[in-house]
C-alpha positions as CSV (number, residue, x, y, z in Angstrom):
1,X,125.0,-112.5,4.1
2,X,122.6,-115.2,5.3
3,X,118.8,-114.8,4.9
4,X,118.3,-114.8,8.7
5,X,120.9,-111.9,9.0
6,X,119.1,-110.0,6.2
7,X,115.7,-110.4,8.0
8,X,117.2,-109.3,11.3
9,X,118.7,-106.2,9.7
10,X,115.4,-105.3,7.9
11,X,113.5,-105.8,11.1
12,X,116.0,-103.6,13.0
13,X,115.8,-100.8,10.4
14,X,112.0,-101.0,10.4
15,X,111.9,-100.8,14.2
16,X,114.2,-97.8,14.2
17,X,112.1,-96.1,11.5
18,X,108.9,-96.6,13.5
19,X,110.5,-95.2,16.6
20,X,111.8,-92.1,14.7
21,X,108.4,-91.6,13.2
22,X,106.7,-91.7,16.6
23,X,109.2,-89.3,18.1
24,X,108.7,-86.9,15.1
25,X,104.9,-87.1,15.3
26,X,105.0,-86.1,19.0
27,X,107.4,-83.2,18.7
28,X,104.6,-80.7,19.4
29,X,104.1,-82.4,22.8
30,X,107.4,-80.9,23.9
31,X,105.9,-77.5,23.2
32,X,103.3,-75.9,25.5
33,X,99.7,-75.8,24.5
34,X,98.1,-72.3,24.1
35,X,97.1,-72.1,27.8
36,X,100.6,-73.0,29.0
37,X,102.4,-70.7,26.5
38,X,102.8,-67.1,27.6
39,X,104.9,-64.2,26.7
40,X,108.0,-63.2,28.6
41,X,106.9,-65.3,31.6
42,X,103.4,-63.6,31.6
43,X,100.1,-65.4,31.1
44,X,98.2,-64.4,27.9
45,X,95.3,-66.9,28.0
46,X,92.7,-67.7,30.7
47,X,90.2,-70.5,30.9
48,X,86.6,-69.4,30.5
49,X,85.2,-73.0,30.4
50,X,86.7,-76.4,30.9
51,X,84.4,-79.5,31.1
52,X,84.3,-83.0,29.6
53,X,83.2,-81.7,26.2
54,X,85.1,-78.4,25.6
55,X,87.9,-76.1,26.8
56,X,87.4,-72.4,25.9
57,X,90.3,-69.9,26.3
58,X,90.3,-66.1,26.1
59,X,93.7,-64.9,24.9
60,X,94.6,-61.2,25.2
61,X,97.5,-59.6,23.3
62,X,98.2,-55.9,23.9
63,X,100.5,-54.2,21.4
64,X,104.1,-55.7,21.5
65,X,102.8,-58.8,23.3
66,X,102.8,-62.2,21.6
67,X,102.5,-65.9,22.3
68,X,105.6,-68.0,22.5
69,X,106.0,-71.0,20.3
70,X,103.2,-73.5,21.1
71,X,101.0,-76.1,19.4
72,X,97.2,-76.4,19.1
73,X,94.9,-79.4,18.9
74,X,91.8,-79.0,16.8
75,X,90.1,-75.7,17.6
76,X,87.7,-73.0,16.6
77,X,88.8,-69.4,17.0
78,X,86.9,-66.1,17.1
79,X,88.4,-62.6,17.2
80,X,86.7,-60.4,19.8
81,X,89.1,-57.6,19.0
82,X,91.5,-57.6,16.0
83,X,95.0,-56.3,15.3
84,X,98.0,-56.9,13.1
85,X,100.3,-59.9,13.9
86,X,103.7,-61.2,12.9
87,X,103.1,-65.0,12.7
88,X,105.9,-67.5,12.4
89,X,105.0,-71.2,11.7
90,X,106.0,-74.1,9.4
91,X,105.3,-72.0,6.3
92,X,107.6,-69.1,7.3
93,X,107.0,-65.6,8.7
94,X,104.3,-63.3,7.6
95,X,102.4,-60.2,8.8
96,X,98.6,-60.6,8.9
97,X,95.8,-58.1,9.9
98,X,93.1,-60.1,11.7
99,X,89.9,-58.2,11.9
100,X,87.4,-58.1,14.7
101,X,84.7,-60.7,14.1
102,X,87.0,-63.1,12.1
103,X,86.6,-66.8,12.8
104,X,88.6,-69.8,11.9
105,X,89.0,-73.6,12.4
106,X,92.1,-75.7,12.4
107,X,92.4,-79.4,12.7
108,X,95.7,-78.8,14.4
109,X,98.7,-76.5,14.4
110,X,102.0,-78.2,14.7
111,X,103.6,-75.0,16.1
112,X,103.4,-71.3,15.7
113,X,104.4,-68.1,17.5
114,X,102.8,-64.8,17.2
115,X,103.5,-61.1,18.1
116,X,101.0,-58.3,18.1
117,X,102.7,-55.6,16.0
118,X,99.6,-53.5,15.7
119,X,98.6,-50.6,17.9
120,X,95.5,-52.1,19.5
121,X,94.9,-54.9,22.0
122,X,93.7,-58.1,20.3
123,X,91.4,-60.7,22.0
124,X,90.7,-64.2,20.8
125,X,88.4,-67.0,21.9
126,X,89.8,-70.4,21.3
127,X,87.3,-73.3,21.6
128,X,88.9,-76.8,21.8
129,X,86.6,-79.8,21.6
130,X,87.6,-82.8,23.7
């Protein structure tokens, strides 16, 4: 094989690898964000504030209601009313009791889906900086 053929093959392989990496990094863009995601074609989140600095969502999950698979950009969350959830994400499936007054911050969530398996309605505030 000539040197020019080898260079061409390496450049082609490198280009394909970059394209695959870009597609892989943007997989979550095929998923809905938390506002777009619902549960059985019903809305679970509403916009409380949306301006050039922040978007704030209020998401309500009665018992047996969840949030279909979706992704999150960086966000801060606060639990106005807690419950017990089954959460499925990149680490597997687990059951978690999230108490009222709990807060959290995530740089991003590639994807997750949740289901309220508790007996009380859970309500979250999700604050997304822009």
